[in-house]
C-alpha positions as CSV (number, residue, x, y, z in Angstrom):
1,M,-8.5,116.5,-17.6
2,G,-11.4,114.1,-18.2
3,E,-12.8,112.1,-15.4
4,A,-11.0,108.9,-16.0
5,A,-7.7,110.9,-15.9
6,S,-8.4,112.8,-12.7
7,I,-9.7,109.2,-11.0
8,D,-6.4,107.9,-12.2
9,M,-4.0,110.9,-10.9
10,D,-6.2,110.4,-7.5
11,Q,-4.8,106.7,-7.3
12,R,-1.4,107.5,-8.2
13,I,-1.5,110.0,-5.5
14,A,-3.0,108.1,-3.1
15,R,0.0,104.9,-4.1
16,R,2.7,107.9,-3.5
17,L,1.3,109.0,-0.3
18,R,1.3,105.4,0.9
19,A,4.8,104.9,0.1
20,L,5.8,107.9,1.7
21,R,4.6,106.8,4.7
22,D,5.7,103.6,4.7
23,D,9.3,104.7,3.4
24,R,9.4,106.7,6.9
25,G,8.1,103.7,8.9
26,W,5.5,106.0,10.4
27,S,1.9,104.5,11.4
28,L,-1.2,106.2,10.1
29,D,-1.9,107.7,13.7
30,E,2.0,108.9,13.4
31,L,1.4,110.7,10.0
32,A,-2.0,112.1,11.7
33,R,-0.1,113.6,14.5
34,R,2.5,114.9,12.5
35,S,0.1,116.3,9.5
36,G,-3.1,117.6,11.7
37,V,-5.4,115.1,9.0
38,S,-7.1,112.4,10.9
39,R,-6.1,109.0,11.2
40,A,-9.8,107.9,8.9
41,S,-9.1,110.5,6.3
42,L,-5.6,109.3,5.8
43,S,-6.8,105.7,5.4
44,R,-9.4,106.7,3.3
45,L,-7.1,108.9,0.9
46,E,-4.1,106.3,0.6
47,N,-6.9,103.7,-0.3
48,G,-8.3,106.0,-3.2
49,E,-11.6,106.4,-1.8
50,V,-11.5,109.9,-1.7
51,S,-9.7,112.7,-3.8
52,P,-7.5,114.8,-1.8
53,T,-7.8,118.9,-1.2
54,A,-5.3,121.6,-1.5
55,Q,-5.6,122.0,2.2
56,V,-5.2,118.1,2.8
57,L,-2.4,117.8,0.3
58,G,-0.7,120.8,1.9
59,R,-0.4,119.2,5.7
60,L,0.5,115.8,4.2
61,C,3.4,117.6,1.9
62,A,4.7,119.7,5.1
63,A,4.7,116.6,7.0
64,H,6.8,115.0,4.2
65,G,9.0,118.1,4.1
66,L,8.2,118.3,-0.2
67,T,6.1,120.7,-2.3
68,V,2.7,119.6,-4.1
69,S,4.3,119.8,-7.1
70,R,7.3,117.4,-6.0
71,L,4.5,114.7,-4.7
72,M,2.8,115.0,-8.0
73,V,6.0,114.2,-10.3
74,Q,6.4,111.8,-7.9
75,A,3.2,110.6,-8.4
76,E,3.5,110.5,-12.3
77,G,6.9,108.7,-12.2
78,E,9.9,109.2,-14.4
79,F,11.8,112.6,-15.0
80,A,11.1,113.7,-18.2
81,P,13.4,117.0,-19.7
82,L,10.7,118.2,-22.2
83,L,7.5,118.0,-21.1
84,R,5.0,118.8,-24.2
85,P,1.2,120.1,-22.7
86,S,-0.1,117.0,-22.9
87,A,2.3,115.4,-20.7
88,Q,2.3,118.1,-17.9
89,P,0.6,116.5,-15.0
90,H,-2.8,118.5,-13.7
91,W,-4.8,118.1,-10.6
92,S,-7.9,119.7,-9.4
93,D,-8.8,120.4,-5.9
94,P,-12.3,118.8,-5.4
95,E,-13.2,121.1,-2.8
96,T,-12.3,124.7,-4.2
97,G,-12.2,123.9,-7.9
98,M,-8.7,125.1,-7.8
99,T,-6.5,123.7,-10.5
100,R,-2.6,123.4,-10.8
101,R,-0.8,122.0,-14.1
102,F,2.6,121.2,-13.3
103,L,4.7,122.8,-16.2
104,S,8.3,121.7,-15.1
105,P,7.9,118.7,-13.0
106,P,11.0,118.6,-10.6
107,G,13.7,115.9,-11.2
108,Q,15.3,114.4,-8.2
109,A,18.5,116.6,-8.5
110,L,16.9,119.9,-9.7
111,A,14.9,122.0,-7.1
112,G,13.4,124.7,-9.4
113,E,9.5,124.1,-10.1
114,V,7.0,126.2,-12.3
115,V,3.0,125.5,-11.6
116,R,0.1,127.7,-13.6
117,C,-2.4,127.7,-11.0
118,H,-6.0,128.7,-11.5
119,L,-8.4,129.7,-8.4
120,P,-12.2,130.3,-9.7
121,A,-14.0,133.5,-8.8
122,G,-14.3,133.6,-4.6
123,A,-12.1,130.4,-4.0
124,R,-10.1,130.4,-1.1
125,I,-7.1,128.2,-0.1
126,A,-5.3,128.3,3.2
127,Y,-2.1,126.2,4.2
128,E,-1.1,126.4,8.2
129,R,2.5,125.9,7.3
130,P,5.2,125.5,4.3
131,P,6.2,122.3,3.2
132,R,9.7,123.7,3.7
133,P,10.8,126.6,5.9
134,G,12.1,128.8,4.1
135,L,10.7,127.9,0.6
136,E,10.9,130.7,-2.1
137,H,8.1,131.8,-4.2
138,H,7.8,134.0,-7.3
139,L,4.1,134.4,-8.0
140,V,3.3,136.2,-11.2
141,M,-0.4,137.0,-12.1
142,E,-1.6,136.4,-15.7
143,E,-4.9,137.4,-14.9
144,G,-7.7,138.3,-12.7
145,G,-7.1,139.2,-8.9
146,L,-5.7,137.4,-6.0
147,A,-5.6,138.8,-2.3
148,I,-2.8,136.7,-0.7
149,T,-1.5,136.6,3.0
150,V,1.9,135.6,3.6
151,D,3.4,135.2,7.6
152,G,0.5,137.7,8.2
153,R,1.2,140.2,5.6
154,S,-1.4,140.8,2.9
155,Y,-1.1,141.8,-0.9
156,D,-3.6,142.1,-3.5
157,L,-2.3,141.5,-6.9
158,T,-3.6,142.0,-10.6
159,A,-2.4,141.2,-14.0
160,G,1.2,141.6,-14.6
161,D,2.2,141.8,-10.6
162,C,4.8,139.5,-9.5
163,L,5.4,138.8,-5.6
164,R,8.4,137.2,-4.5
165,Y,8.7,135.9,-0.8
166,Q,9.7,133.1,1.6
167,L,7.4,130.8,3.3
168,F,8.0,130.3,7.3
169,G,4.4,130.2,8.3
170,A,1.0,130.3,7.3
171,S,-0.3,131.4,4.1
172,S,-3.9,132.2,2.1
173,F,-5.0,132.9,-1.5
174,M,-8.2,134.2,-2.2
175,A,-9.4,134.7,-5.8
176,D,-11.2,137.8,-6.8
177,E,-15.0,137.2,-6.5
178,R,-15.8,138.4,-10.1
179,T,-12.8,137.3,-12.2
180,G,-11.0,134.2,-10.2
181,A,-7.5,134.5,-10.5
182,R,-4.7,132.7,-12.8
183,Y,-0.8,132.9,-12.0
184,L,2.0,131.1,-12.6
185,L,4.0,130.1,-9.2
186,F,7.9,129.8,-9.6
187,I,9.1,127.6,-6.6
188,V,12.8,127.5,-5.5
């Protein structure tokens, strides 16, 4: 994804985050309280002055009760039943270098989602809570290695492994120091 496309996606995310907060009638202070993200950071995000990190997006999505991929498709606009690779939204975390390609952006009435993720070598992402308690994941490793902790239980995954779990508490993902990690995440 080119720099211009990344900036454009950041602007669309900023507009969607502001709309979500406005729809709920929340002040910046209220969203800061609910998400644990500072009021100043929220203001800068909503004004498109900074790119959101995966951790910040995770906190904001948890506060709004939606997955990151659902936020992305809402930022993209209309539901399309067929998405060619060139039309699949993707996003990069400026802090860790993690990338997500949203292979099947969800429609309003559809729950399942498929996301292709890449964590560079040694990258770590941690989430304090899920966007929705009980959210089901099926994580299928494509390449590399990934250490994942879900609700205090740890797993070491390599290519071909599939881990199925539900999220109720904290989770973290740590890519192998040499190979990084590429995986598909099926979200139900």
